[in-house]
Phi, psi and omega in degrees: 000135181287141179280141178279143177293143182287153177303326180297322180295318178298322181295317178298315179297323180298312180294324178297315180294323180297320180292314182297322183276359179081014182264001182222186180294149182272353179204154177237134180249124178250119181231145175291138180260125180301141178291330179288122183252006180296152180298142175244160182253136175237129175276120183252349180199149182210131176287153179294149178131160179268148175055047175279110184257325184297145183233150167244119182267127175262117179249119183265143176231106185240155170073194182286132181271104178219148182273063176196165179295135177290150185242150176209178181291116178065014177203174176216156183244200181283160167284118184304322180291315182297313183290328177296314178296321179298319179291320177298320179298320180294319178290328180293318185281343182270109181293339180282342177284115184261341180200163181233139171250118180269106182270110187256131173212074189208144175273004182107202183179216183284156178299313184296317181293316179299317180294318181297319180291321177299315180297318179297320179294318179298317178296322178299313181294319182294320184283319188262332185074006180282130180291148180231129178246129175271130179235111183268139178258246182298308186224135173215066190247160174049246182301329177291323176290323174307313180294320181299330180292349176270004182263167178286334179203154181236128177237143178221149172292154179305327183265005178298144171260121183220186183089233183055049180282111182167175183233143180219146171230117184255124175224183184208156176238125177262010187301317181297314179295319180296322179297321179294332180269359181076025181254133178231128180271139176230121180255127173268108190227157183277341180212159185300329185257013184296327181255036180302139181069020177296135178284357184270357178206164178288150181279138177277164180296324178298316179296318180299320179295319180297312181294321178297325177297320178292317178301316180297319179298314179294325178295317178298324177297317178298313180300319180297322178295318179294318179300319180289320183282333181243069187299336181287345177268141176281166181301315182293325178295318179297314182297325178293326181276343187269051178250015178093355183291156177252159181227152165284166179302317181295318179293326179293325176296315180297325181280346180093006179278339180230146183283316184202160174266152180171187185235173184309319179298323177292323178296321178293318178297322179294318179297320177299316180299314180295328181272353182070035183247133179264318180237137182203164171257136178262125184233156173230158179249142184203164174285160175307141182077357180268070183298137179241110181283331179197182186282003172272346183289144180264156178254009183265010174055033177079359182270123175076011181271320183290149173082035175291325179266327177236098185272113182267357178282155176294138174297158187297330181286354174253352183253017173089002181274340182089165179294144182224155175273127190233138161260083189217132171277109186231087184306130177088354184294329183269003183278000000 
């Protein structure tokens, strides 16, 4: 009897054919990975002069903000909350770091993750006195804007999408489809509301009221953060803007949600000004092998960065995580 080829052999042949046909990478680089996973520092810019010791640390916040490891095809990345706190700790312990530029490129995330990151940033500023400037790139919306409100100043590119002040919880009901297929779900539960927001049945009015109450509470929390961070805006002005709408960077400046328009280099110059520093080195923190050529580079290793405007990943309520309360700009979620 002839022996069957092993699955591993088929996999090798597949990649070989992909390379030969031009459908895959033309080369593979194999490098040893250091066992040490602590963050390392890379100098990406340096002002002219001898013995320049002062630093401006650029801390990047990319992708969906959730308190779990980011996921990708055949790999996984850092926990956004954990790595953010780790970077703040590194900047806190380095006496040469005089200011921080928070580089934001995120549509937001869960309520809990956004709040945790905001709290860590607030504690950093209170403990160190080091100024922090938020610099938004493509997107700095919802939970990312929540985080930006914890900074000394907010800058956005003219084309940045920001705002989206509000809370959302997205769920779904398959009850109608299940009924047509003759399928009925039965939950054995300890209390009437134990399976609240279950996608296997329609939501009752009581459940809707409970969830709406939580959404309202989280929304009020968001509004309070904006009021504190944007002291020049009155309470009524903030509430008028906090209806979930989005703004371009230029429109956000006009509305008072952002201080000025500019780019990362402008954000660094602003941070120097706030820190009273004339010459400095600009540094970023990364895992080993994560080379950073400039302050546009991401530290998320390509995981979860694509699709900020068009998210092709399954929403969490379809990926087994369950419904979540979100500070997230999610186009089409409310349709």
